[in-house]
All heavy atoms as an XYZ file, in Angstrom:
838
protein
N       8.464    -14.427     47.981
C       9.051    -13.270     47.338
C       8.282    -12.016     47.715
O       7.059    -12.022     47.725
C       9.001    -13.409     45.813
C      10.072    -14.260     45.237
S      10.057    -13.949     43.459
C      10.501    -15.560     42.952
N       9.009    -10.961     47.926
C       8.396     -9.689     48.232
C       7.985     -8.975     46.980
O       8.468     -9.265     45.892
N       7.080     -8.044     47.134
C       6.655     -7.261     45.973
C       7.731     -6.223     45.668
O       8.342     -5.659     46.560
C       5.336     -6.567     46.251
C       4.180     -7.533     46.284
C       2.861     -6.770     46.335
O       2.845     -5.532     46.365
N       1.769     -7.503     46.295
N       7.941     -6.010     44.382
C       8.904     -4.981     43.974
C       8.274     -3.612     44.178
O       7.083     -3.436     43.960
C       9.343     -5.174     42.531
O       8.237     -5.038     41.691
N       9.080     -2.691     44.561
C       8.558     -1.341     44.799
C       8.694     -0.512     43.530
O       9.717     -0.576     42.845
C       9.350     -0.674     45.915
C       9.228     -1.484     47.205
C       9.584     -0.648     48.399
N       8.474     -0.800     49.326
C       7.722      0.176     49.767
N       7.939      1.399     49.386
N       6.742     -0.049     50.594
N       7.666      0.234     43.207
C       7.654      1.110     42.048
C       7.879      2.534     42.585
O       7.191      2.957     43.500
C       6.311      1.013     41.295
C       6.272      1.942     40.118
C       6.079     -0.429     40.875
N       8.849      3.236     42.016
C       9.115      4.602     42.521
C       7.942      5.536     42.255
O       7.237      5.469     41.286
C      10.348      5.055     41.729
C      10.414      4.168     40.539
C       9.721      2.884     40.918
N       7.732      6.453     43.208
C       6.685      7.446     43.038
C       5.307      6.843     43.229
O       5.103      5.866     43.948
N       4.350      7.413     42.514
C       2.959      6.923     42.643
C       2.528      6.177     41.371
O       1.377      6.210     41.004
C       2.020      8.093     42.950
C       2.100      9.138     41.830
O       2.862      9.005     40.908
N       1.255     10.172     41.961
N       3.464      5.541     40.699
C       3.135      4.777     39.499
C       2.445      3.483     39.897
O       2.871      2.813     40.843
C       4.382      4.479     38.695
C       5.070      5.694     38.139
C       6.334      5.305     37.385
O       6.674      4.160     37.304
N       7.008      6.319     36.863
N       1.396      3.113     39.166
C       0.718      1.838     39.462
C       1.576      0.658     39.016
O       2.311      0.738     38.052
C      -0.586      1.910     38.676
C      -0.297      2.880     37.591
C       0.712      3.855     38.113
N       1.478     -0.438     39.732
C       2.219     -1.642     39.394
C       1.235     -2.614     38.766
O       0.212     -2.958     39.350
C       2.831     -2.256     40.640
C       3.659     -3.476     40.335
C       4.292     -4.043     41.587
O       4.081     -3.535     42.686
N       5.056     -5.087     41.438
N       1.593     -3.043     37.556
C       0.718     -3.966     36.835
C       1.345     -5.352     36.825
O       2.546     -5.489     36.581
C       0.486     -3.500     35.389
C      -0.232     -2.191     35.318
C       0.431     -1.048     34.945
C      -1.591     -2.137     35.612
C      -0.249      0.153     34.833
C      -2.248     -0.947     35.536
C      -1.587      0.227     35.136
N       0.538     -6.348     37.032
C       1.003     -7.721     36.981
C       0.060     -8.476     36.020
O      -1.021     -8.872     36.410
C       0.983     -8.343     38.385
C       1.623     -9.719     38.384
O       2.483     -9.969     37.511
O       1.273    -10.531     39.270
N       0.506     -8.614     34.779
C      -0.337     -9.210     33.758
C      -0.079    -10.722     33.671
O       1.064    -11.163     33.689
C      -0.075     -8.604     32.394
C      -0.492     -7.183     32.285
C       0.439     -6.193     32.177
C      -1.830     -6.861     32.323
C       0.052     -4.859     32.074
C      -2.235     -5.544     32.236
C      -1.296     -4.520     32.103
N      -1.132    -11.475     33.587
C      -1.032    -12.896     33.356
C      -1.059    -13.109     31.852
O      -1.798    -12.429     31.121
C      -2.235    -13.636     33.990
C      -2.268    -13.530     35.499
C      -1.132    -14.331     36.151
O      -0.801    -15.420     35.601
O      -0.609    -13.849     37.134
N      -0.271    -14.060     31.330
C      -0.311    -14.301     29.895
C      -1.677    -14.840     29.462
O      -2.206    -15.746     30.085
C       0.777    -15.337     29.656
C       1.259    -15.760     30.990
C       0.694    -14.856     32.033
N      -2.226    -14.239     28.432
C      -3.532    -14.652     27.921
C      -3.308    -15.560     26.725
O      -2.754    -15.120     25.696
C      -4.334    -13.413     27.528
C      -5.715    -13.752     27.029
O      -6.162    -14.897     27.267
O      -6.366    -12.880     26.414
N      -3.689    -16.825     26.761
C      -3.416    -17.743     25.650
C      -4.099    -17.326     24.355
O      -3.522    -17.491     23.266
C      -3.986    -19.105     26.143
C      -4.164    -18.951     27.602
C      -4.295    -17.509     27.906
N      -5.283    -16.760     24.435
C      -5.983    -16.348     23.232
C      -5.237    -15.179     22.561
O      -5.075    -15.156     21.338
C      -7.406    -15.937     23.553
N      -4.757    -14.249     23.364
C      -4.016    -13.112     22.820
C      -2.688    -13.580     22.243
O      -2.268    -13.126     21.183
C      -3.777    -12.066     23.911
C      -3.048    -10.794     23.482
C      -3.806    -10.066     22.388
C      -2.810     -9.883     24.671
N      -2.024    -14.492     22.930
C      -0.750    -15.039     22.428
C      -0.958    -15.739     21.101
O      -0.164    -15.597     20.160
C      -0.142    -15.999     23.418
C       0.302    -15.342     24.718
C       1.509    -14.447     24.531
O       2.346    -14.735     23.661
O       1.598    -13.450     25.252
N      -2.048    -16.516     20.953
C      -2.326    -17.205     19.711
C      -2.627    -16.233     18.584
O      -2.195    -16.414     17.438
C      -3.502    -18.170     19.901
N      -3.381    -15.166     18.908
C      -3.686    -14.154     17.912
C      -2.420    -13.462     17.399
O      -2.249    -13.267     16.217
C      -4.653    -13.112     18.509
C      -4.928    -11.956     17.610
C      -5.726    -12.079     16.507
C      -4.321    -10.702     17.858
C      -5.955    -11.005     15.664
C      -4.554     -9.638     17.015
C      -5.370     -9.790     15.908
N      -1.551    -13.097     18.337
C      -0.291    -12.425     17.960
C       0.573    -13.349     17.132
O       1.157    -12.931     16.101
C       0.449    -11.944     19.225
C      -0.330    -10.803     19.886
C       1.855    -11.515     18.890
C       0.199    -10.392     21.229
N       0.644    -14.601     17.513
C       1.450    -15.570     16.751
C       0.910    -15.766     15.340
O       1.663    -15.802     14.370
C       1.500    -16.894     17.510
C       2.380    -17.920     16.847
C       2.429    -19.210     17.678
C       3.341    -20.211     16.984
N       3.424    -21.459     17.719
N      -0.414    -15.901     15.219
C      -1.028    -16.098     13.892
C      -0.794    -14.859     12.982
O      -0.505    -14.985     11.827
C      -2.502    -16.360     14.034
N      -0.906    -13.686     13.602
C      -0.711    -12.468     12.816
C       0.744    -12.322     12.364
O       1.028    -11.981     11.203
C      -1.142    -11.249     13.625
C      -1.012     -9.974     12.823
C      -1.576     -8.819     13.535
N      -1.238     -7.616     12.776
C      -1.842     -6.492     12.913
N      -2.810     -6.352     13.786
N      -1.483     -5.449     12.178
N       1.669    -12.585     13.266
C       3.093    -12.515     12.910
C       3.439    -13.546     11.829
O       4.232    -13.263     10.920
C       3.939    -12.736     14.162
N       2.822    -14.742     11.931
C       3.070    -15.757     10.941
C       2.573    -15.320      9.564
O       3.248    -15.532      8.550
C       2.343    -17.043     11.387
C       2.883    -18.297     10.858
C       2.203    -19.488     11.520
O       2.601    -19.827     12.648
O       1.274    -20.053     10.904
N       1.388    -14.716      9.543
C       0.822    -14.257      8.246
C       1.677    -13.169      7.643
O       1.951    -13.158      6.436
C      -0.603    -13.777      8.467
C      -1.306    -13.345      7.179
C      -2.744    -12.890      7.415
N      -2.938    -12.016      8.539
C      -2.742    -10.700      8.518
N      -2.326    -10.112      7.418
N      -2.956     -9.952      9.586
N       2.084    -12.224      8.468
C       2.938    -11.103      7.966
C       4.253    -11.657      7.437
O       4.732    -11.243      6.358
C       3.137    -10.078      9.075
C       1.823     -9.333      9.326
C       4.244     -9.081      8.689
C       1.886     -8.429     10.549
N       4.862    -12.590      8.161
C       6.147    -13.184      7.732
C       5.967    -13.922      6.399
O       6.829    -13.838      5.518
C       6.691    -14.110      8.798
N       4.855    -14.650      6.257
C       4.602    -15.398      5.020
C       4.441    -14.445      3.844
O       4.986    -14.681      2.766
C       3.360    -16.249      5.192
C       3.176    -17.265      4.105
C       1.962    -18.164      4.284
N       1.700    -18.552      5.634
C       0.615    -18.218      6.342
N      -0.313    -17.473      5.799
N       0.449    -18.626      7.572
N       3.703    -13.333      4.055
C       3.510    -12.359      2.987
C       4.814    -11.690      2.593
O       5.120    -11.495      1.406
C       2.484    -11.305      3.403
C       1.088    -11.847      3.546
O       0.829    -12.951      3.041
O       0.251    -11.173      4.183
N       5.611    -11.322      3.598
C       6.889    -10.694      3.297
C       7.865    -11.655      2.625
O       8.643    -11.259      1.759
C       7.530    -10.142      4.582
C       6.816     -8.914      5.103
C       7.441     -8.410      6.402
O       8.294     -9.071      6.991
N       7.016     -7.237      6.808
N       7.804    -12.940      2.982
C       8.655    -13.934      2.357
C       8.319    -14.034      0.841
O       9.225    -14.162      0.017
C       8.507    -15.293      3.025
N       7.039    -14.000      0.517
C       6.660    -14.084     -0.902
C       7.191    -12.882     -1.663
O       7.708    -13.012     -2.766
C       5.121    -14.160     -1.038
C       4.683    -14.095     -2.468
C       4.792    -15.209     -3.295
C       4.186    -12.924     -3.012
C       4.402    -15.151     -4.603
C       3.793    -12.856     -4.333
C       3.920    -13.980     -5.147
N       7.054    -11.690     -1.072
C       7.549    -10.473     -1.749
C       9.028    -10.535     -1.973
O       9.533    -10.212     -3.051
C       7.137     -9.218     -0.929
C       7.846     -7.966     -1.467
C       5.646     -9.013     -0.950
N       9.777    -11.005     -0.962
C      11.237    -11.096     -1.122
C      11.620    -12.155     -2.128
O      12.587    -11.975     -2.894
C      11.894    -11.361      0.223
C      12.031    -10.114      0.999
C      11.301     -9.713      2.064
C      12.961     -9.048      0.730
N      11.699     -8.479      2.495
C      12.732     -8.026      1.710
C      13.942     -8.836     -0.213
C      13.434     -6.859      1.726
C      14.657     -7.654     -0.161
C      14.425     -6.698      0.796
N      10.904    -13.264     -2.196
C      11.190    -14.298     -3.233
C      10.925    -13.717     -4.606
O      11.689    -13.961     -5.555
C      10.307    -15.525     -2.991
C      10.753    -16.352     -1.839
C       9.862    -17.585     -1.725
N      10.134    -18.253     -0.475
C       9.187    -18.621      0.383
N       7.931    -18.415      0.110
N       9.516    -19.210      1.498
N       9.826    -12.991     -4.770
C       9.517    -12.411     -6.079
C      10.593    -11.404     -6.481
O      11.005    -11.365     -7.639
C       8.134    -11.738     -6.037
C       7.677    -11.237     -7.356
C       7.206    -12.130     -8.297
C       7.734     -9.896     -7.694
C       6.799    -11.691     -9.553
C       7.315     -9.439     -8.908
C       6.854    -10.350     -9.847
N      11.070    -10.592     -5.547
C      12.138     -9.643     -5.836
C      13.400    -10.365     -6.275
O      14.072     -9.949     -7.204
C      12.452     -8.786     -4.615
C      11.431     -7.719     -4.330
C      11.803     -6.919     -3.109
N      10.763     -5.977     -2.766
C      10.727     -5.311     -1.646
N      11.683     -5.452     -0.749
N       9.753     -4.465     -1.415
N      13.726    -11.438     -5.600
C      14.920    -12.209     -5.928
C      14.811    -12.794     -7.324
O      15.771    -12.715     -8.118
C      15.130    -13.325     -4.895
C      16.348    -14.183     -5.060
C      17.610    -13.340     -4.944
C      16.360    -15.321     -4.064
N      13.660    -13.328     -7.672
C      13.469    -13.880     -9.018
C      13.594    -12.770    -10.054
O      14.213    -12.968    -11.118
C      12.090    -14.586     -9.108
C      11.736    -14.893    -10.566
C      12.144    -15.870     -8.306
N      13.037    -11.619     -9.784
C      13.102    -10.500    -10.720
C      14.571    -10.032    -10.918
O      14.993     -9.822    -12.058
C      12.248     -9.317    -10.215
O      10.919     -9.795    -10.032
C      12.260     -8.180    -11.209
N      15.298     -9.915     -9.840
C      16.710     -9.504     -9.938
C      17.521    -10.530    -10.696
O      18.344    -10.194    -11.575
C      17.285     -9.232     -8.544
C      16.636     -7.993     -7.940
C      18.795     -9.081     -8.571
C      16.928     -7.799     -6.471
N      17.302    -11.823    -10.416
C      18.023    -12.882    -11.134
C      17.680    -12.861    -12.622
O      18.560    -13.070    -13.462
C      17.702    -14.230    -10.539
C      18.338    -14.462     -9.189
C      17.906    -15.798     -8.581
O      16.983    -16.443     -9.122
O      18.517    -16.172     -7.568
N      16.426    -12.606    -12.933
C      16.020    -12.527    -14.338
C      16.741    -11.411    -15.053
O      17.288    -11.623    -16.159
C      14.480    -12.330    -14.409
O      13.839    -13.428    -13.817
C      14.043    -12.161    -15.842
N      16.766    -10.241    -14.456
C      17.452     -9.126    -15.088
C      18.947     -9.376    -15.237
O      19.554     -9.028    -16.265
C      17.195     -7.842    -14.288
C      15.746     -7.343    -14.295
C      15.598     -6.165    -13.338
C      15.339     -6.954    -15.702
N      19.550     -9.986    -14.226
C      20.986    -10.268    -14.281
C      21.299    -11.278    -15.371
O      22.272    -11.112    -16.126
C      21.477    -10.779    -12.934
C      21.584     -9.702    -11.882
S      22.087    -10.326    -10.275
C      23.638    -11.090    -10.662
N      20.510    -12.329    -15.499
C      20.770    -13.350    -16.511
C      20.583    -12.742    -17.922
O      21.405    -13.005    -18.815
C      19.804    -14.554    -16.352
C      20.133    -15.397    -15.128
S      21.778    -16.115    -15.202
C      21.582    -17.268    -16.529
N      19.556    -11.969    -18.109
C      19.354    -11.321    -19.401
C      20.488    -10.367    -19.736
O      20.989    -10.338    -20.854
N      20.936     -9.610    -18.754
C      22.044     -8.652    -18.983
C      23.350     -9.412    -19.252
O      24.159     -8.962    -20.096
C      22.194     -7.768    -17.758
N      23.597    -10.519    -18.566
C      24.796    -11.298    -18.813
C      24.826    -11.887    -20.227
O      25.845    -11.868    -20.900
C      24.940    -12.407    -17.770
C      25.382    -11.975    -16.395
C      25.273    -13.116    -15.414
C      26.790    -11.419    -16.431
N      23.698    -12.403    -20.664
C      23.615    -12.944    -22.022
C      23.817    -11.811    -23.051
O      24.545    -11.988    -24.041
C      22.282    -13.682    -22.275
C      22.078    -14.040    -23.716
C      22.229    -14.928    -21.410
N      23.219    -10.685    -22.791
C      23.376     -9.532    -23.704
C      24.822     -9.091    -23.747
O      25.380     -8.880    -24.833
C      22.455     -8.400    -23.230
C      22.441     -7.137    -24.101
C      21.800     -7.453    -25.468
C      21.675     -6.031    -23.411
N      25.443     -8.948    -22.619
C      26.827     -8.491    -22.565
C      27.778     -9.510    -23.211
O      28.676     -9.121    -23.962
C      27.236     -8.239    -21.115
N      27.548    -10.788    -22.950
C      28.413    -11.820    -23.542
C      28.268    -11.858    -25.049
O      29.260    -11.970    -25.785
C      28.093    -13.171    -22.919
N      27.031    -11.777    -25.514
C      26.805    -11.810    -26.951
C      27.418    -10.626    -27.679
O      28.039    -10.771    -28.731
N      27.250     -9.438    -27.093
C      27.849     -8.255    -27.712
C      29.379     -8.283    -27.615
O      30.072     -7.815    -28.549
C      27.287     -6.999    -27.065
C      25.808     -6.726    -27.304
C      25.343     -5.485    -26.547
C      25.502     -6.612    -28.794
N      29.914     -8.810    -26.523
C      31.372     -8.908    -26.371
C      31.973     -9.893    -27.365
O      33.110     -9.720    -27.795
C      31.736     -9.309    -24.950
N      31.223    -10.893    -27.767
C      31.710    -11.880    -28.735
C      31.447    -11.447    -30.174
O      31.803    -12.167    -31.119
C      31.032    -13.243    -28.478
C      31.461    -13.923    -27.191
C      30.603    -15.160    -26.947
C      32.939    -14.276    -27.211
N      30.842    -10.282    -30.348
C      30.660     -9.727    -31.695
C      29.511    -10.351    -32.464
O      29.506    -10.339    -33.679
N      28.520    -10.864    -31.789
C      27.352    -11.433    -32.455
C      26.403    -10.315    -32.907
O      26.477     -9.213    -32.384
C      26.617    -12.372    -31.491
C      27.434    -13.546    -31.021
C      27.800    -14.486    -32.148
O      26.964    -14.761    -33.008
N      29.018    -14.976    -32.161
N      25.578    -10.586    -33.875
C      24.605     -9.572    -34.339
C      23.688     -9.097    -33.191
O      23.237     -9.904    -32.387
C      23.761    -10.281    -35.407
C      24.598    -11.450    -35.838
C      25.457    -11.822    -34.681
N      23.461     -7.820    -33.119
C      22.749     -7.209    -31.995
C      21.325     -7.749    -31.844
O      20.878     -8.022    -30.729
C      22.720     -5.695    -32.158
N      20.616     -7.900    -32.954
C      19.222     -8.385    -32.855
C      19.182     -9.812    -32.337
O      18.346    -10.140    -31.496
C      18.527     -8.304    -34.222
C      17.107     -8.751    -34.158
C      16.124     -7.958    -33.572
C      16.721     -9.977    -34.675
C      14.819     -8.382    -33.521
C      15.427    -10.414    -34.609
C      14.463     -9.589    -34.034
N      20.100    -10.642    -32.787
C      20.173    -12.025    -32.351
C      20.489    -12.095    -30.822
O      19.873    -12.877    -30.077
C      21.255    -12.778    -33.136
C      21.479    -14.244    -32.801
C      20.257    -15.063    -33.265
C      22.733    -14.756    -33.463
N      21.409    -11.270    -30.379
C      21.775    -11.237    -28.952
C      20.620    -10.709    -28.121
O      20.317    -11.248    -27.050
C      23.040    -10.386    -28.771
C      23.320    -10.171    -27.284
C      24.213    -11.000    -29.463
N      19.937     -9.692    -28.586
C      18.814     -9.130    -27.873
C      17.691    -10.147    -27.736
O      17.117    -10.317    -26.656
C      18.319     -7.840    -28.545
C      17.209     -7.092    -27.837
C      17.698     -6.595    -26.481
C      16.727     -5.944    -28.685
N      17.399    -10.832    -28.810
C      16.364    -11.853    -28.782
C      16.737    -12.982    -27.814
O      15.904    -13.449    -27.028
C      16.131    -12.427    -30.188
C      14.968    -13.399    -30.238
C      14.717    -13.890    -31.614
N      15.862    -14.737    -31.995
C      15.975    -15.329    -33.170
N      15.064    -15.136    -34.096
N      17.006    -16.092    -33.432
N      17.993    -13.402    -27.840
C      18.431    -14.454    -26.948
C      18.372    -14.021    -25.487
O      17.962    -14.797    -24.626
C      19.856    -14.879    -27.308
N      18.749    -12.784    -25.201
C      18.686    -12.309    -23.818
C      17.263    -12.197    -23.308
O      16.992    -12.532    -22.154
C      19.433    -10.985    -23.685
O      18.742     -9.951    -24.311
N      16.346    -11.815    -24.179
C      14.948    -11.753    -23.787
C      14.408    -13.167    -23.520
O      13.669    -13.407    -22.549
C      14.092    -11.024    -24.849
C      12.595    -11.204    -24.603
C      14.424     -9.544    -24.866
N      14.786    -14.089    -24.360
C      14.338    -15.494    -24.186
C      14.896    -16.095    -22.882
O      14.196    -16.787    -22.161
C      14.709    -16.335    -25.389
C      13.885    -16.019    -26.623
S      14.431    -16.855    -28.125
C      14.502    -18.543    -27.647
N      16.155    -15.831    -22.627
C      16.753    -16.337    -21.384
C      16.094    -15.684    -20.167
O      15.777    -16.367    -19.175
C      18.295    -16.088    -21.368
C      18.861    -16.267    -19.984
C      18.982    -16.984    -22.365
N      15.827    -14.395    -20.232
C      15.145    -13.708    -19.149
C      13.757    -14.252    -18.929
O      13.346    -14.461    -17.779
N      13.018    -14.500    -19.999
C      11.653    -15.025    -19.861
C      11.686    -16.433    -19.284
O      10.868    -16.770    -18.418
C      10.961    -15.039    -21.224
N      12.615    -17.244    -19.729
C      12.729    -18.593    -19.180
C      13.123    -18.586    -17.699
O      12.592    -19.357    -16.906
N      14.020    -17.701    -17.352
C      14.453    -17.590    -15.950
C      13.288    -17.102    -15.081
O      13.063    -17.632    -13.973
C      15.646    -16.617    -15.864
S      16.335    -16.451    -14.222
N      12.536    -16.135    -15.556
C      11.415    -15.599    -14.784
C      10.327    -16.659    -14.637
O       9.784    -16.865    -13.538
C      10.845    -14.373    -15.473
C       9.787    -13.668    -14.674
C      10.127    -12.918    -13.573
C       8.453    -13.763    -14.993
C       9.177    -12.274    -12.810
C       7.492    -13.113    -14.269
C       7.847    -12.359    -13.166
N      10.033    -17.406    -15.703
C       9.000    -18.437    -15.637
C       9.412    -19.552    -14.696
O       8.591    -20.009    -13.872
C       8.745    -19.022    -17.038
N      10.675    -19.979    -14.751
C      11.100    -21.040    -13.836
C      11.119    -20.551    -12.393
O      10.816    -21.312    -11.475
C      12.472    -21.562    -14.250
O      13.455    -20.591    -14.120
N      11.470    -19.300    -12.180
C      11.458    -18.744    -10.813
C      10.062    -18.661    -10.249
O       9.844    -19.010     -9.072
N       9.092    -18.216    -11.060
C       7.720    -18.157    -10.578
C       7.189    -19.547    -10.342
O       6.463    -19.787     -9.346
C       6.836    -17.398    -11.604
C       7.275    -15.948    -11.695
C       5.364    -17.494    -11.255
C       7.131    -15.144    -10.410
N       7.559    -20.514    -11.186
C       7.151    -21.898    -10.974
C       7.716    -22.441     -9.665
O       7.018    -23.085     -8.890
C       7.592    -22.773    -12.143
C       7.201    -24.240    -12.074
C       5.702    -24.392    -12.117
C       7.860    -24.988    -13.198
N       8.965    -22.116     -9.389
C       9.593    -22.560     -8.161
C       8.929    -21.938     -6.931
O       8.712    -22.623     -5.933
C      11.091    -22.207     -8.182
C      11.929    -22.727     -7.039
C      11.910    -24.236     -7.021
C      13.360    -22.211     -7.190
N       8.601    -20.665     -7.021
C       7.880    -20.000     -5.889
C       6.534    -20.676     -5.681
O       6.146    -20.949     -4.531
C       7.704    -18.504     -6.145
C       9.069    -17.778     -6.036
C       6.704    -17.882     -5.196
C       8.987    -16.315     -6.422
N       5.829    -20.952     -6.759
C       4.506    -21.601     -6.638
C       4.615    -22.985     -6.046
O       3.809    -23.348     -5.167
C       3.833    -21.674     -7.996
O       3.713    -20.391     -8.574
N       5.563    -23.760     -6.503
C       5.740    -25.108     -5.980
C       6.154    -25.108     -4.514
O       5.717    -25.945     -3.730
C       6.732    -25.891     -6.816
C       6.285    -26.264     -8.232
C       7.404    -26.920     -8.996
C       5.065    -27.164     -8.176
N       6.982    -24.143     -4.126
C       7.378    -24.014     -2.732
C       6.172    -23.700     -1.873
O       5.993    -24.272     -0.785
C       8.446    -22.936     -2.571
O       9.540    -23.247     -3.409
C       8.891    -22.789     -1.139
N       5.325    -22.775     -2.317
C       4.110    -22.428     -1.585
C       3.156    -23.601     -1.483
O       2.587    -23.865     -0.414
N       3.004    -24.364     -2.564
C       2.130    -25.537     -2.549
C       2.654    -26.592     -1.586
O       1.885    -27.211     -0.837
C       1.975    -26.104     -3.942
N       3.952    -26.813     -1.608
C       4.548    -27.801     -0.691
C       4.387    -27.359      0.759
O       4.098    -28.188      1.619
C       6.031    -28.002     -1.034
N       4.543    -26.064      1.000
C       4.391    -25.533      2.367
C       2.956    -25.745      2.877
O       2.749    -26.188      4.010
C       4.756    -24.055      2.391
C       4.709    -23.461      3.782
O       5.164    -24.140      4.716
O       4.255    -22.327      3.899
N       1.987    -25.420      2.007
C       0.589    -25.632      2.427
C       0.272    -27.110      2.634
O      -0.453    -27.476      3.545
C      -0.349    -25.037      1.376
C      -0.424    -23.506      1.462
C      -1.540    -22.959      0.603
N      -1.396    -23.260     -0.806
C      -0.659    -22.555     -1.662
N      -0.021    -21.492     -1.253
N      -0.576    -22.912     -2.943
N       0.823    -27.977      1.769
C       0.574    -29.401      1.892
C       1.151    -29.940      3.209
O       0.503    -30.723      3.915
C       1.195    -30.148      0.707
O       0.643    -29.643     -0.510
C       0.930    -31.635      0.808
N       2.382    -29.511      3.547
C       2.994    -29.964      4.784
C       2.189    -29.479      6.007
O       1.976    -30.219      6.964
C       4.441    -29.501      4.851
C       5.283    -30.287      3.834
C       5.033    -29.665      6.245
C       6.704    -29.779      3.648
N       1.730    -28.234      5.920
C       0.906    -27.697      7.037
C      -0.376    -28.484      7.192
O      -0.798    -28.780      8.324
C       0.613    -26.228      6.803
N      -1.029    -28.845      6.093
C      -2.280    -29.619      6.180
C      -2.003    -31.015      6.702
O      -2.797    -31.565      7.479
C      -2.944    -29.675      4.813
C      -3.599    -28.386      4.424
C      -4.362    -28.483      3.164
N      -4.898    -27.196      2.805
C      -5.563    -26.951      1.706
N      -5.780    -27.941      0.826
N      -6.035    -25.747      1.447
N      -0.918    -31.630      6.274
C      -0.561    -32.956      6.788
C      -0.293    -32.918      8.281
O      -0.696    -33.820      9.009
C       0.660    -33.503      6.043
C       0.413    -34.043      4.641
C       1.706    -34.445      3.995
C      -0.540    -35.224      4.685
N       0.388    -31.876      8.754
C       0.649    -31.760     10.177
C      -0.639    -31.602     10.969
O      -0.824    -32.225     12.005
C       1.596    -30.578     10.459
C       3.023    -30.868     10.122
C       3.884    -29.653     10.511
C       5.336    -29.919     10.155
N       6.196    -28.738     10.470
N      -1.544    -30.752     10.464
C      -2.812    -30.575     11.179
C      -3.653    -31.851     11.120
O      -4.349    -32.199     12.079
C      -3.590    -29.387     10.624
O      -4.038    -29.679      9.305
N      -3.591    -32.570     10.033
C      -4.327    -33.845      9.899
C      -3.787    -34.881     10.888
O      -4.555    -35.587     11.517
C      -4.214    -34.343      8.458
C      -4.877    -35.666      8.245
C      -6.229    -35.934      8.228
C      -4.202    -36.908      8.002
N      -6.425    -37.266      7.988
C      -5.207    -37.880      7.844
C      -2.889    -37.264      7.921
C      -4.898    -39.223      7.596
C      -2.578    -38.600      7.663
C      -3.594    -39.570      7.511
N      -2.453    -34.936     11.034
C      -1.854    -35.891     11.966
C      -2.164    -35.534     13.410
O      -2.293    -36.412     14.259
C      -0.335    -35.930     11.758
C       0.044    -36.584     10.467
C       1.551    -36.547     10.277
N       2.100    -37.759     10.898
C       3.362    -37.907     11.113
N       4.236    -36.972     10.788
N       3.824    -39.017     11.647
N      -2.275    -34.239     13.734
C      -2.609    -33.808     15.086
C      -4.056    -34.198     15.445
O      -4.337    -34.509     16.605
C      -2.454    -32.306     15.225
C      -1.039    -31.924     15.666
C      -0.999    -30.452     16.014
N      -0.077    -29.847     15.041
C      -0.340    -28.787     14.297
N      -1.473    -28.152     14.422
N       0.559    -28.319     13.454
N      -4.939    -34.184     14.468
C      -6.325    -34.517     14.705
C      -6.540    -36.001     14.924
O      -7.472    -36.410     15.559
C      -7.235    -34.062     13.541
C      -7.526    -32.595     13.647
C      -8.493    -32.180     12.563
N      -7.685    -31.848     11.380
C      -8.093    -31.916     10.139
N      -9.319    -32.278      9.871
N      -7.330    -31.593      9.139
N      -5.672    -36.824     14.379
C      -5.820    -38.269     14.528
C      -5.459    -38.739     15.895
O      -4.777    -38.231     16.655
C      -4.931    -38.993     13.514
C      -5.621    -39.106     12.167
C      -4.805    -40.032     11.297
C      -5.772    -40.923     10.588
N      -5.141    -41.905      9.776
């Protein structure tokens, strides 16, 4: 193959892939993606919590129930939804770390 010509007096660079640099970039992108995934999961749990609380509040008031009773029920539903969502995020993270450790353990064997 012939060399490609670069117009003008621009230098032509021919970079070889550096495995160390590629590994560094991959690790950094993986860490950033993991951090962003946690933030998005937390946002989703928060939005679901607010929606469930608002739905219970709206349903209770639409059915003519006492306001304090409905407010207390919506807060309890919201707290339960938030707690279960945080528990689910934690368990997902723990399972992810466990699977990663098992994979690295199997590679070493």
